[in-house]
N, C-alpha and C positions, 0 to 999 in steps of 0.2 A: 597529681603529677603534671607537669610541662612537657611537653614532648618536641617542643620548639627547640631547634639549635641553639647553644649557649651563644654562637657567635651571630651578631646581628647581620652579617654580609651573607650569611649563607640561610638567614631565617625567610628570606623572601621568597616568594613563587617563582617560578622557572619561566614565566610566560614570556614570548619574543614576539614583538610587532616588526616585521621586515618591510620596507616601504623602498621602491626603487622603480623606476622607469621601465619601458619596455626594452630588452637586452642587457639590463644592467647584472643580471648573474643571480637573480633570486632563487631561481630552481638550480642552476648549475653549480653556483659555489654555498649554497646553505641546504636548500631541500635534500638534494641529493647525497651529500655527506651525511646528513641525519639519517636517510634512509638505509644508508651503507654501514651503520652502526649495528642495526637489526636487534637492538635490545630490548625492544618491547613492542606492542600493537600500534599501529598508525591508521589514522584515516586522512586521506589525501585528497584534495579537490584537483582534479586533472582537466581544465576547460578547454585546453589544446588538445588532449588526448594522447600526449606523447610521453608522460611520465610511466603509464603502464607498459607502453611498448620498450621503452628503454630500460625499466627498472623491475618489470614482471619476471623475467628469468631469474634474475638475481634473488627476488624475493621467494619465487617459488623453490628453488634451492635451499634458501635458509641459512642461518650462520650455524658455525661448526657447535655441538654439542659438547658442552665442558663438564669436565669431571669435578670431583671435590676437590683437586689440587689446581684447578683452573685451566688446566690443559685440555685442548679437543681430544675428545674420546674416538676411539678408532675400533673398527669390528674386527673379525678374526683374520682377515686378509690385509690388515693393515691400513685400509683407507678411512679416512675421516668420517665421521657420523654427523649428518647435517639434520638441523630441525627446519623443515620447510614451513613457510607462511602459508596459511590459507586464505586466498585472494579472493575477496567479493567485490563485483563490479556493478555500481547502478550507472547506467547509461540511459539519460533522459533524451537523448536524439535518436541513437538506433537501438530499439527495444530487442532486437534479435541479437546484440551483444551484451545484453544487461540480464543480470537476476531479476526476478520476479517477486512481487509483493502481495501477499493474499490477506487483505483486511479481515477477511472473515475468521481467519485463525486466532485474530486478537479481540473478538467479540467474547465477553464473559457475562454480560449483563443486558438488560432492557437499555440502561443509559448508554452502553457502547454502540448498541444498535440505532439509538437516536443520534449519537455523534456521527457514525458512518453515514447515516442517511444525510445530515445537515450537512457534511464537509461534501457527500455527493452533489447535492444539489448546488451548492455554492460554486462548485467547481465545474459544472457542467451547464451553466445557464447560458452560455454563448455571450454572443455581443449583445449591445443595447441595453434598456432599461429594465430594472427588476422586475419581474411580473406581480400580477395583483396577487395580494394577501391570502386570498380565499384559494387561488390556484396552487400556492406554493404549500398551504396547510394541507390540501385534498392529496397534493403529491407526496407529502411527507408522510400521511397515513397509509398512502399506497405501498411505499418503500418500505415502511416501518413492518407492513403486514407481511409482504413478501420476504424479505430480510429475515424477519422474526420466524417464519415456517422453515426458511432454508436453516438457520442455525439451530433450531430446537427440534426439527423433525428429519431434515435430509441427512443421509449418510456423509461422513467427513469428506470423502471424496467429490461429492456434489456440491459442497459448499464455497461456491464460488461465484464470480459474476457473470459466468456462461450459463449457469442454472438460473439466474436471475432474468438473463435475457429470455431463455426458454419460458419462463413464466409468463414475461411480458408479452411474447409473441404468441402466446396461447391464450391471451385475453381478448377474444373476439367480442365486438359488441354489434348488436343488430339494432338499428334505430326503428324498426316496424316491429319489433317484437320484445316489448320490456319484459316478458316473463323468461326470454332467453338464457340460459346459464352455460356459460364456457366452461371447459375443464379446469379453470383456476377455481371459479366459483363453485364446482362441485368438490375439488379438492378441500375448500375450506368448510363446505357443508358437513363434509365427512369428518373433518378435525373438529368442527363445533359440537356433532353429536357425541363424539368421544371425551371432548375437552373444552366444554362450554366456556371455561374462564380462561383459555389459553391466551397468552399475549398478542401472537399474530391474528386470533379470530376476534379479539377485541378491536384491532386497529383496522381489520379489513371491514368489519361492521359498521366502524365509522366513516370509514371510506366510502362505502357503497350508500349510506345514509346522505352524505355531502354530495356525491354524484350521481346525478340522472345520466341518462342514455347519452345526451350530447356531451355533457360534462366528462363522462367517462372517457369518449372517444378523443377528445381533447388531452384529457391527462394521459393517455396511452400513447398519443402521438409525441407527447413531450418525453414521456418515459423511455420511449424508442429512441427518440433522438439523443437523450443523455447517455443510454447504454451504449450507442454507439460512438459518442465522442469520448466515452471512459476506455472505449478500446482502439481510439485513435482511427475510427473510422469515420467517413463523411455522411451524415444523416441526409435523407432526401428534403427537399424544399418544403418547407413548413414543420419539420421536426423539431 
């Protein structure tokens, strides 16, 4: 069966490309009239931050709920019933006015953990040239171990970047005592005793094998710096 309309004029997609200079009316005469129809869901880019202010109340109230006869439905008091929109805002400039995103909620496999770690490192490397491949690999192992532990072992409410930062802050390194174990080392030792083939344990053992005391200290400084940048905070010099 062919579901395409018989009339070729209506068989095309409804995509529209609007091009116009500043002040030509792209928002006023095209975007807003389309939003005011309120016939479906919308995804709107708002670089000036004015569309939400000017159209938010309208969408929050919503369009009249229509009955089978196509007419607006009314409640027992004779007032029109509206179907409000659920508005979600992603503000990359002012995080206080934005909804938040927790990537830990979308981890379902070891592959997802590696994807998150790769994205985290790529987007928090700061300015300048890329680091030495050895350091990047060691850092990847560290993050995979910590995030793997959080995903598989931590309660749902603790599966977030705040817990990751707490882990990193607890990873004390003593240059004069190679046998010293910080709380995170002990935590992984306990997990290894219970689940020796655990994904997080395997990654942490590889990280410890690759990282000596000095190496660990440098990696931890990098990790702290990246974690701070993830939360839009300024790391200390050298991090």
